[in-house]
N, C-alpha and C positions, 0 to 999 in steps of 0.2 A: 483219858482218865475221866471217870464220871462220878459226880458227887450227888446229883439230883437227877431223877428220871426226866428225860427230854429227848427230842429228836427221834432218831432211828431206834433207840432203846425203848422208848415209850411205844412206838409203832410195832416193833418186833415182838415185844413181850406183853403188850396190852396193859402197861402200867401208866396210870394217869400222869401226865406231864406235871412236874412240880413236886412229885413224891420224893421225900428225902430217902436216899438209899441207906440200907442198914450199915453199909461201909462203902468206901470208895471202890470203884470197880475199874480195873485196867483191861482194856480190850485192844487187840492187835488187828490192824487192817493192812491188806496188801495194796500199796499205792499204785493204782493202775486205772487211769481214767476210762479206758475202753471197757473195763470190767466193773466200773462204778465202785472202785475201792472196796472189794469184798472183805468181810470179817473173816479172819483166819485164827486158828488155834496155835498154841505153842508147838503142838505136834507138827503142824504144817511147816512152821518156821524152821524147825530143826530138820525135818525130813527133806526139805528142799534146799537146805544149806544156806538159808538167808541169814541165820545167826546161830551161834552155839548156845547150849544151855547156860553157860556162864554169862554170855552177852545178854541173854534174856533176863537173867537175874540182875545184871547191871542196869538194864533198861528199866526194869521194875523199880529198883532202888532209886534211880534218878527221877522217875515219874513221881514217886511218893514224895521225894524231897521237894520237887518243883511244886507239886500240889499243896504241900504243907505251907510252903513259902507264899505262893500266890493266894491261897485261901485266906491267910492272915493279912496279906497286903490289901486285898480287895475288901475284906470284912472291915478293916480300919477306915475304908473309904465309903462304907455303906453299900457295898456291892457284894452279891452272892456269886461265887464261882460255881456255876452249875456243872460245867464240864470243859475240857479243852483237848485239843489235838496237839500232840508233840511229836515232831519228827526227829529221829536220832540218826547219828552217823558215827563212823569210826575216825578218831583222830590219832595219827601215828606221830610219835616223837622218838626218832631213831627206831629202836626195836620194841618200844613200848606202845601199846594201843590202849586207848580208853574210849568209852562211849560218851558222846556229848550231845547236847541239844543242837540240832543242825538246821533249824529254821526259826523264824520269828514266832513269838507268842504275842498275840494282839487280839483286839475284839473280833478280828476275822477268823481267829482260830480258837476262840473261847465262846462259851455262852455265859453272859454276864447279866444278872438281873438285879434291879434295885432291891435292897433289903426290905424296905417297907411296902412298896407297891407291886413288886414283882415285874415292873416294866422291863422289857427287854432292852439291853444296851449294847447289842452285838449284831453280828451279821444276820441274825434271824429277822431283823427289821427289814432287810432286803429280801431274804428268802420268802418271807410271809407277806411281802408287799405292805408293810406297816408304815412306811415312810419314816422320815426323821433320822436316817442313818448317820449323816454327818453330825447332827445335833447330839445324838447318843454317843458317838465316838468322842466328840468334843467334851461332853459331860464326864466321860470316863477319864479323859486326860486331865481335866480340871480337878476332879476329885483326887486323882493321884498326885497332883501338884506338878505335872509336867507342862501345864498350860495355865497361864494366868487367868483370873476371873474375867477381865475385859479383853483378853487376847482373842483374836479371830483366827480360825484355821487358815493356813496357807499351804502351798504345795511343799514338796520335799525340799529340805534344806541340807546342804552339804555340811557335815560336822567335821571340823579339823582338829 
């Protein structure tokens, strides 16, 4: 889901990074490291049987809901949600299947920019060798209220 031009969209279409898109854009990618996760169309998805037209509609509706929620959440914390990657899966409950978010959504899977300065607060700090990755992730956590102001990042913690 893309809200602002950045990354491969900017490169592929020659749109200046940071350009607000006229509307959010949903793109589909075939998750395959050996192929560098190529962009695919809905036609590819249905032709190869990866998902049905109804499942694609469900994925799109879910992506729009997640985008609306996250955009508001981050905006309230002074962060612009530029784009994010969302992996979906099928969850079966008896004979009923529904499309669900099947992976984490974090600064590793989002582009997050400070609203005022446009400073990158996401994995682009690593990709572009900007440094300060842990500090940026910590700032996102603090702004969202999941880490206290004087709290220092630690390793993973088992939640019971």
